[in-house]
C-alpha positions as CSV (number, residue, x, y, z in Angstrom):
1,M,-1.8,51.0,35.9
2,L,0.7,48.1,37.2
3,Q,-0.6,45.9,34.7
4,R,0.5,46.6,31.2
5,P,0.8,43.9,28.9
6,R,1.6,45.8,25.7
7,R,4.9,46.1,27.6
8,N,5.7,42.1,26.2
9,R,4.6,43.4,22.8
10,K,6.9,46.4,22.3
11,S,9.8,45.2,20.6
12,E,10.0,41.7,18.1
13,V,12.5,40.5,20.7
14,I,10.4,40.5,23.3
15,R,7.7,39.2,21.1
16,Q,9.4,36.5,20.2
17,M,10.4,35.8,23.6
18,V,7.2,35.2,24.9
19,Q,5.9,33.3,22.1
20,E,3.7,30.6,23.1
21,T,2.8,28.9,20.1
22,H,6.0,27.4,17.9
23,V,5.6,25.6,14.7
24,S,8.7,23.6,13.0
25,A,9.7,21.3,10.6
26,A,9.2,18.3,13.0
27,N,5.6,19.2,13.1
28,L,4.8,19.1,9.6
29,I,4.1,16.1,7.1
30,F,3.7,16.8,3.5
31,P,1.1,14.9,1.5
32,L,2.1,14.0,-2.2
33,F,0.1,12.8,-4.9
34,I,1.5,9.6,-7.2
35,I,1.0,9.3,-11.1
36,D,2.1,6.5,-13.1
37,G,4.7,6.8,-16.0
38,V,8.4,8.3,-16.1
39,N,9.1,11.8,-15.6
40,Q,5.6,12.9,-15.1
41,K,4.8,16.1,-13.3
42,S,1.7,17.5,-13.5
43,E,-0.1,20.8,-11.5
44,V,-3.4,20.0,-9.5
45,A,-5.5,22.8,-11.1
46,S,-7.0,23.8,-7.9
47,M,-4.2,23.7,-5.7
48,P,-1.3,26.2,-7.7
49,G,1.8,25.0,-6.6
50,I,1.2,21.3,-5.6
51,F,1.7,18.5,-8.4
52,R,1.4,14.8,-8.9
53,Y,4.7,12.9,-9.4
54,S,5.6,10.0,-11.2
55,I,8.2,7.6,-8.8
56,D,11.1,9.1,-10.6
57,N,9.9,13.0,-9.7
58,L,8.6,12.1,-6.5
59,L,11.8,11.0,-5.3
60,R,13.5,14.3,-6.8
61,E,10.7,16.3,-4.8
62,I,11.4,14.1,-1.3
63,E,15.1,14.8,-1.6
64,S,14.5,18.5,-1.8
65,C,12.3,18.5,0.8
66,M,14.7,16.7,3.0
67,K,17.6,19.3,2.5
68,L,15.2,21.6,4.4
69,G,14.7,19.4,7.0
70,L,11.2,18.3,5.8
71,N,11.4,14.6,6.9
72,S,7.8,13.5,6.7
73,F,5.5,12.0,3.9
74,D,1.8,11.2,3.5
75,L,1.4,9.6,-0.3
76,F,-1.4,9.3,-2.3
77,P,-2.0,7.7,-5.4
78,N,-3.9,8.8,-8.5
79,I,-5.0,5.4,-10.1
80,A,-5.8,4.6,-13.5
81,E,-9.5,4.5,-13.8
82,E,-9.0,1.0,-16.0
83,L,-7.5,-0.7,-12.4
84,K,-10.4,0.1,-10.1
85,D,-12.9,-2.7,-9.2
86,K,-15.6,-3.1,-6.6
87,F,-13.3,-4.6,-4.2
88,A,-10.1,-2.3,-4.7
89,T,-8.1,-5.1,-5.2
90,E,-5.3,-2.6,-6.8
91,S,-4.8,-1.4,-3.3
92,Y,-2.6,-4.3,-2.1
93,R,-1.2,-6.2,-5.7
94,D,2.5,-6.5,-5.1
95,E,3.6,-4.2,-8.2
96,S,1.0,-1.7,-8.1
97,L,1.7,2.1,-8.2
98,Y,1.5,2.7,-4.8
99,L,3.4,-0.3,-3.2
100,R,6.4,0.6,-5.5
101,A,6.1,4.0,-5.2
102,I,6.5,3.3,-1.3
103,R,9.4,0.5,-1.7
104,E,11.6,3.4,-3.6
105,V,11.2,6.2,-1.1
106,K,12.1,3.9,1.4
107,K,14.9,2.1,-0.5
108,N,16.2,5.7,-1.3
109,F,15.4,7.4,1.9
110,P,15.6,5.0,4.7
111,E,15.6,8.2,7.1
112,A,12.3,9.0,5.9
113,C,8.9,9.2,7.8
114,V,6.7,7.4,5.2
115,I,3.0,7.6,5.9
116,T,0.5,5.5,4.2
117,D,-3.4,5.9,3.2
118,V,-5.6,3.2,4.0
119,A,-9.0,3.8,2.2
120,M,-10.6,2.1,-0.4
121,D,-11.8,5.4,-2.6
122,P,-8.6,5.9,-5.0
123,Y,-8.9,2.2,-6.0
124,S,-13.0,1.7,-6.2
125,S,-14.5,1.8,-8.9
126,D,-17.9,3.3,-6.7
127,G,-15.6,6.1,-5.3
128,H,-16.0,5.1,-1.9
129,D,-13.9,3.8,1.4
130,G,-15.8,1.1,1.9
131,I,-17.8,-2.0,-0.2
132,V,-21.0,-1.1,-1.8
133,E,-24.1,-2.9,-1.9
134,N,-27.4,-1.9,-3.2
135,G,-25.9,1.8,-2.6
136,V,-25.1,0.5,0.9
137,I,-21.7,0.8,2.5
138,L,-20.6,-2.0,4.2
139,N,-18.5,-2.0,7.5
140,D,-17.2,-5.2,8.3
141,E,-17.0,-7.1,5.2
142,T,-14.8,-3.9,4.2
143,L,-12.2,-4.4,7.2
144,D,-10.6,-7.7,5.6
145,I,-9.9,-4.9,2.3
146,L,-8.2,-2.7,4.7
147,G,-6.3,-5.2,6.6
148,K,-4.7,-6.3,3.6
149,M,-4.1,-3.1,2.3
150,A,-2.3,-2.3,5.6
151,L,-0.3,-5.3,5.7
152,A,0.8,-4.5,1.9
153,H,1.7,-1.1,2.9
154,A,3.8,-2.2,6.1
155,Q,5.7,-5.2,3.8
156,S,6.5,-2.1,1.7
157,G,8.2,-0.5,4.4
158,A,5.7,1.8,5.8
159,D,6.7,3.8,9.0
160,I,2.6,4.7,10.1
161,I,-0.2,3.6,8.7
162,A,-2.9,6.2,8.3
163,P,-6.6,4.9,7.7
164,S,-8.8,7.4,6.3
165,D,-11.8,5.3,6.0
166,M,-13.8,6.1,9.1
167,M,-14.9,2.1,9.0
168,D,-16.1,1.1,12.7
169,G,-13.7,-1.0,13.9
170,R,-11.0,-0.5,11.6
171,V,-8.3,0.6,13.8
172,G,-8.3,-2.5,16.2
173,Y,-8.5,-4.8,12.7
174,I,-5.3,-3.2,11.6
175,R,-3.7,-3.2,15.0
176,N,-4.4,-7.0,14.7
177,M,-3.4,-7.6,11.1
178,L,-0.2,-5.7,11.5
179,D,0.7,-7.6,14.8
180,D,-0.1,-11.1,14.3
181,N,2.6,-10.3,10.9
182,G,5.2,-9.4,12.8
183,F,4.4,-5.6,12.3
184,T,4.5,-4.6,15.8
185,N,6.7,-1.7,15.3
186,V,4.2,-0.2,12.9
187,S,2.3,2.7,13.8
188,I,-1.3,3.6,13.1
189,M,-2.3,7.7,12.2
190,S,-6.0,7.3,12.8
191,Y,-8.1,9.8,11.4
192,S,-10.4,9.7,14.0
193,A,-12.8,12.9,13.4
194,K,-12.5,13.0,9.5
195,Y,-15.7,15.1,8.7
196,A,-17.9,15.0,5.9
197,S,-16.3,18.6,4.8
198,A,-16.7,20.7,2.0
199,F,-13.2,21.3,1.9
200,Y,-12.2,18.2,0.2
201,G,-12.5,18.9,-3.3
202,P,-9.5,19.9,-4.7
203,F,-8.1,16.8,-3.3
204,R,-10.3,14.5,-5.3
205,D,-9.6,16.1,-8.3
206,A,-5.8,15.5,-7.9
207,L,-6.7,11.5,-7.4
208,N,-9.9,11.5,-9.7
209,S,-11.5,9.9,-6.6
210,A,-15.0,11.5,-6.2
211,P,-17.7,9.1,-5.3
212,K,-19.4,8.2,-8.6
213,F,-23.2,8.0,-6.4
214,G,-24.0,9.6,-3.3
215,D,-21.9,11.1,-0.7
216,K,-20.1,10.0,2.7
217,K,-22.1,11.2,5.1
218,T,-22.9,7.7,6.7
219,Y,-19.2,7.2,7.6
220,Q,-17.8,10.3,7.7
221,M,-19.2,12.7,10.4
222,N,-21.7,15.4,10.4
223,P,-20.0,18.7,11.2
224,A,-22.1,20.2,13.5
225,N,-21.1,17.3,16.3
226,Q,-18.2,17.7,18.5
227,R,-18.7,15.4,21.1
228,E,-19.1,12.9,18.8
229,A,-16.0,13.1,17.9
230,L,-14.3,12.0,21.5
231,I,-16.5,8.4,21.0
232,E,-14.5,8.1,17.9
233,A,-11.1,9.2,19.3
234,E,-11.8,7.0,22.4
235,L,-12.5,4.0,20.2
236,D,-9.2,4.4,18.3
237,E,-6.9,4.8,21.1
238,V,-8.6,1.9,22.7
239,E,-8.3,-0.5,19.6
240,G,-4.6,0.5,19.5
241,A,-4.1,4.1,17.5
242,D,-0.5,5.8,17.9
243,F,-2.1,9.3,16.9
244,L,-5.6,10.8,16.8
245,M,-6.2,12.8,13.5
246,V,-9.2,15.2,12.6
247,K,-9.9,16.4,9.2
248,P,-10.2,19.1,8.2
249,A,-8.2,21.4,10.6
250,L,-9.3,24.9,10.2
251,S,-13.3,24.5,10.8
252,Y,-12.6,22.2,14.0
253,L,-9.9,24.2,15.9
254,D,-12.3,23.1,18.4
255,V,-12.4,19.2,18.2
256,I,-8.4,19.5,18.1
257,K,-8.4,21.1,21.2
258,L,-11.2,18.7,22.6
259,I,-9.4,15.6,21.8
260,K,-6.1,16.9,22.8
261,D,-7.8,17.8,26.6
262,N,-9.0,14.1,26.3
263,T,-6.1,12.0,25.4
264,E,-2.3,11.1,25.9
265,L,-1.8,10.9,22.6
266,P,0.0,13.5,20.3
267,V,-3.2,14.5,18.0
268,A,-2.6,15.2,14.3
269,A,-4.1,17.6,12.0
270,Y,-4.8,17.6,8.4
271,N,-4.9,21.2,6.8
272,V,-7.1,19.8,3.6
273,S,-6.9,20.9,-0.1
274,G,-9.9,23.1,0.1
275,E,-8.5,25.2,3.0
276,Y,-5.3,25.3,0.9
277,A,-7.1,26.3,-2.5
278,M,-8.8,29.4,-0.4
279,I,-5.6,31.2,0.3
280,K,-4.1,30.5,-3.2
281,A,-6.8,32.2,-4.5
282,A,-7.3,34.7,-2.1
283,V,-3.4,35.7,-2.5
284,Q,-3.4,35.4,-6.5
285,R,-6.2,37.8,-6.2
286,G,-4.3,39.6,-3.8
287,W,-6.8,39.8,-1.1
288,L,-3.9,38.4,1.2
289,N,-0.5,38.3,2.7
290,E,0.7,35.0,1.8
291,Q,3.3,34.8,4.2
292,R,1.3,36.0,7.2
293,A,-1.8,33.9,6.1
294,I,-0.1,30.8,5.7
295,T,2.1,31.0,9.0
296,E,-1.4,32.2,11.3
297,V,-3.1,28.9,10.0
298,L,-0.3,26.8,10.9
299,T,0.3,28.8,14.4
300,S,-3.6,28.3,14.7
301,I,-3.6,24.4,14.4
302,R,-0.5,24.1,16.6
303,R,-2.1,26.1,19.4
304,A,-5.1,24.3,19.2
305,G,-3.1,21.1,20.2
306,A,-1.8,19.3,17.1
307,T,1.3,18.1,17.2
308,A,1.6,17.2,13.6
309,I,-0.1,19.1,11.0
310,L,-0.4,17.4,7.3
311,T,-0.2,20.5,5.0
312,Y,0.7,21.3,1.3
313,H,2.1,24.6,2.8
314,A,4.9,22.6,4.2
315,K,7.9,22.9,1.8
316,E,7.1,26.6,1.0
317,V,7.3,27.7,4.5
318,L,10.8,26.1,5.0
319,E,11.6,27.4,1.5
320,N,11.0,30.9,2.3
321,R,12.3,30.7,5.9
322,W,8.9,31.7,7.1
323,L,8.5,30.0,10.2
């Protein structure tokens, strides 16, 4: 035999030499949950090792991450129920928990990349990503709220705005809102293909943001559809997105690849809470090797075409030097 592919696998040195896909700290974005109060740190029961932080502890956590070379953070707020209303007005109130957190992070760590979530559900008394009227999610009426929210984030220092709501036309609306107010340098990382997935449960536990009725299937995508993701991604690109995101990641590696093959924009993928929780549960039962499982997951997402990976594993893989 002239060709023996095993020759390139015969030692660790050679295997590393010919490795095609690499994951580094630069590819990772760490989602962080915020709660009100002082010196608060509470673990999310369905996400072992992941915590909700008051702003003072959030700053300590970000400092420890940056010492590891982890510099990009996506912030998510846990909002008290009494502050929620039909129109998510808390989302752009100047002294809200979220806006204070953004300002404090950028004040203390100006070199950090702060990504902010634009969606109504954490602030909505209905728990949906849009205004609800008679059980219907209103698209165009919601855009005004999303625009106000995005502008408030930019004014507070956000580097990247990440609309996760899946309303039609929101990327263009937000881009115009930012540009008209002088924030032409603030990027948009659009949740372009966000599926109506079963894997969001632990995240909704973390934020107490589950819908109060029904589901999100009229605005999040059908998991059975692939080509539809191209329609969403192409529209977001035309409307001014700087990144295109696929969420979740593991069950949608084909969608990551499809979008990557059809755009010159960087593609992000969200390794979501349910995917994290599955691995942690299996590790706790002794069914998986933690290091191998996590690094295989992250490598597969990169291999599919993701430039950036939002993952709750970000800090632990760097702390343990698994990459």
